[in-house]
C-alpha positions, 0 to 999 in steps of 0.5 A: 454248247459250241465250246463243248463240241470244239473240245470234243473235236480236238480230243477225239482223234487223240483218244482214238489214237491212244486206244489204238496204240494200247490195243496191241495184243502182247499174247497174239504178237508172242504167238505170231513171233513163235509161229514165224520161226522156221518159216521164211518169207520166201516159203510156200507157206508164207502167204497163208501164214501172213493171213493168219498173222493179220487175223491174230493182230492186224496192228502188227507189221509181221503179217503185212511184211510176210505178204509183201515179201512173199509177193516180192520174191515171186514178182516178175512183171509190172503187176507183180511188183505193184501188188507188193507195194501196199502190204510192204508200205503198211508193214513199214508204217506199222513198224515205224509206229512201234519200233522207230525209237528202238531203231534210233537208239541202236548203236550197231547194225549187228544184233540178233534181233530179227526185227532189224533184218525185217526192217531192212528187207521191208525198206529195200523191197519197197524201194525196189518195187517203187523203182520197178514200176517207175514210181520214182517219187515214191522211191525217193520218199522211202529213201528220204523217210529212212534218212530223216530218222538219222539212224546210226547206220546207213543200211540203204546207202542213202546217197548211192541210191539217191544218185542212182534214182536221179541218174535213172530219171535224169531226162524226166525234167519237171516231172519229179520234185527231186530233179533239177531243170536240166539233164546236166544239173541232175547229173551234177546232183547225182555226182554230189551225192556219190562224193558224199557217200565216198567221203563217208567211206562207202567205196561202192560210190566208185562203181556209180561214179564210173557209170555217170562219168562214162555217160558224160563222156568224161574219158579221163575220170571214167578211166580213173574209176574203172582202173580203181575197180579193176584193181579192187575187183569190183568191176562189172563186165557189163558196164566196162563193156559199155565203156569200151564200146563208147571208146570204139574198142569193139573187140574188148566191148564184145569180150566183156559183154560175153563175160556178162551173159551168164549172170542170169537173173529175172531181169534184163541181161543187157549183154543180150541186147547190146551184143547183137548190135556189135555183131551187126556192126561186125557183119554177123547178124546171124549170130545176133539172131541165134543168141537172142532166140536162145535167151528168149526161149530160155527166159520166156516173157520175163523182164527183158523179153521186150528188149530181147525182141527189139534186138532180135528184130534188129538182127533180122532187119540187117540180115534182110529177113523182114517178115521175121523182123516184123514178128519180133518187133510186133512182140516187143511193141505189145509187151509191157516191159519192166525195166529192172536194175537198169538205166534203160527206161520206157521212153528209150524202149518206145524210141527203139521200137519206133526206129526199128519199125521205121527202118523195117517200113523203109526196107519193105518199100525197097524190097518191093522195088527189088523184086520187080524192076517194073514196080512203077507201072504195077498197080499192086506194087504202087498201092503197097508202096503207098500204104507203106509210105503212109505208115512211114509218115506216122512213124516219123511223126512219132519219132520226131515227137520223141526226139524233140522232147528228148533232152538227151539227144545232143549228148546221147543220140548225136554223139554216137556210141553213148553208153545210154544209147539204145540204137546203133550208129546206123539207125541214128543215120537212118533216123536223121538223114532226111531231117535237115542236111544243112543243119546236120552237115554243120553239126557233124563237121563240128563234132568231127573236129571236136571229137576226143575219142580217136576211134569214134572220130571217123564215124563223125567224119562218115556222118559229115561226108554223108550229109555233105552228099545229102546237101548236094556238095558231092565233091566235098563229100568224096574228099571227106570219105576218101580220106577215111578210106585211104588214111584211116586204120580201121578194125575191119573185123568189127566195122563191116557195117561202117565200111559198107555205109562208107562204100555206099555213099562213095558209090553215089558220089562216083555215080554222080561224078560219072566215074563208072569204074570207081562206082563199080569198085565201090559196089563190089566192096559194098557186097564184100563187106555187107551184102545183105544191105544191097537189095534194099539200097537201090543199086543194081550190081553187075552179076553173071548167072551160071545155071546148071542141072534140071531144066523144066517149067518149074525151074524156068519160072524160078529163073524168070522171077529171079531175073526180074529182080533189080540186079544188073544181069550181064551176058557173056563177054561183059566183066561181072562184079560177082558170079552167082551159081545155081543148080537145080535138082529134083528130090522126090516130090521137092526141088532143090536149088543149090547156090553160091556167089564168088567174086570175079577172082573166084573167091567165095563171097556167099558160101554154098547153100540150098533151098528146098521147094515144092512150088515155084512161085516166090522162089525166084525172089527168095533166091535173089535175096539168098544170093545177097547173103540173106538167111531163111529156112531151108525149106521155102513154102512159097508165096 
């Protein structure tokens, strides 16, 4: 009896499989094939057709293929792509069961059989869906499965997609079985796949070789492959812009990012994320605000929305509009971003959000101090600062954890202007400046001496000089930074943020050394290059106020509030660094204040502008920010 049941247990699965294989309904399949003619998977009727096809024959791949492709064509978020996977995977397994031998015996991809096109669509859509929901191991599973069939044609570009999947997930060490034990080992593995693809005659490998070598900052190899792509017409303006940015050729980087802006797709357009940082570096944060607001309004909450809001928040931050910055970065933090067709992933996204949040908290603390010179004996101000300091502590803790667990920090973050860096050089400085001055002084001295990119060496030198100051070595800091100021040819149109940070630290050096004339010169230079940073710097710049027009209780309240801000207001006879002009008028039920700022030679620093208001409270503080070039609405509602 035992032997009988043993044989039954062995034969029963085979019998069931045999019955299943012979359960195919040729007439139903013929009907399905006939009904699908003229109804592509992208058609609005494709989904009801898929249900009909499954009802006619649930063992035939076509119904699941139609369902999966219909959902894939309309997917634009995490849930959309996740919902594609189950029907596409079932379609693939059913297809494999029925047609694998047919595929293996083909000698050419060029055939009129629509089943070949179906197969290619299923595999590519399934790979994309797995990649888009960050299931890299499953994406590799589909690549390995198709590759194991040894088909006579490599329609999935196995080696190229494998290299891309490895490169995209290179920093997830010990998470996926297909990865090695270090980032560099993973990049070597990706390169080996690309060289195999190239040896097999696939010239698309050159495109990805350029990307990876740029990431590795192998300048000679990157230049070689980009020259090939330029000659062959296979260039991506976006990737080429990253290369130029890596070299510190900022004008060319902006030009190439601008050319890529119009490649509209239902995914992140990287130009709209990276261009605002270049605008900020050029002292033109308002352009970043304008462009990111435009793309957000145009695309809505599709993939890229979160990245665009980070870029928008950053632009508002450097323009001094902290409330608008907070709204944008909150949207980014709450949005479930989908990282389609990009090497930028969730870890980088979360990192960028937290860095902007930390800088926002720092500037909110400094804004309280700027608005009230007596903040240190104001209980509401002290309570607000205390609360913000607690928030900053938590953000720093989160950032340090992300930072410590980031195996790329040496090659991506510390190196500055890496092609895979999602934060600007100034954000890097603000993130690491209080961690370990002694360590980073040595690190950036070494990087300054070893840097092979001529235009980036001065950034390493700036960091070195800044850390010398933080380490208490003021004279060495002054010597290092003066060397940049007097001996380096800068791109002054695109490096205003660099010049501002240079003058900021030199001002501290000169102040500590008691060199007041040089100190004031640096503050004037600071204001000229990037005035929006000064209210959050702790410096008190010498300003002469020239007031005209209406004089009543409302305007006096505005003036009083303005003069309580952390500005060194000077009287007649003193030599100002800048001259601020304000004029009040009454317009029906509103007041109008016109303002502008000049240097002591009469050259315009802040062009003439105006604010309308009904109630005076808060206007003086807002006006103080506007005198430093901070933007805002034409009509101020008041506190």
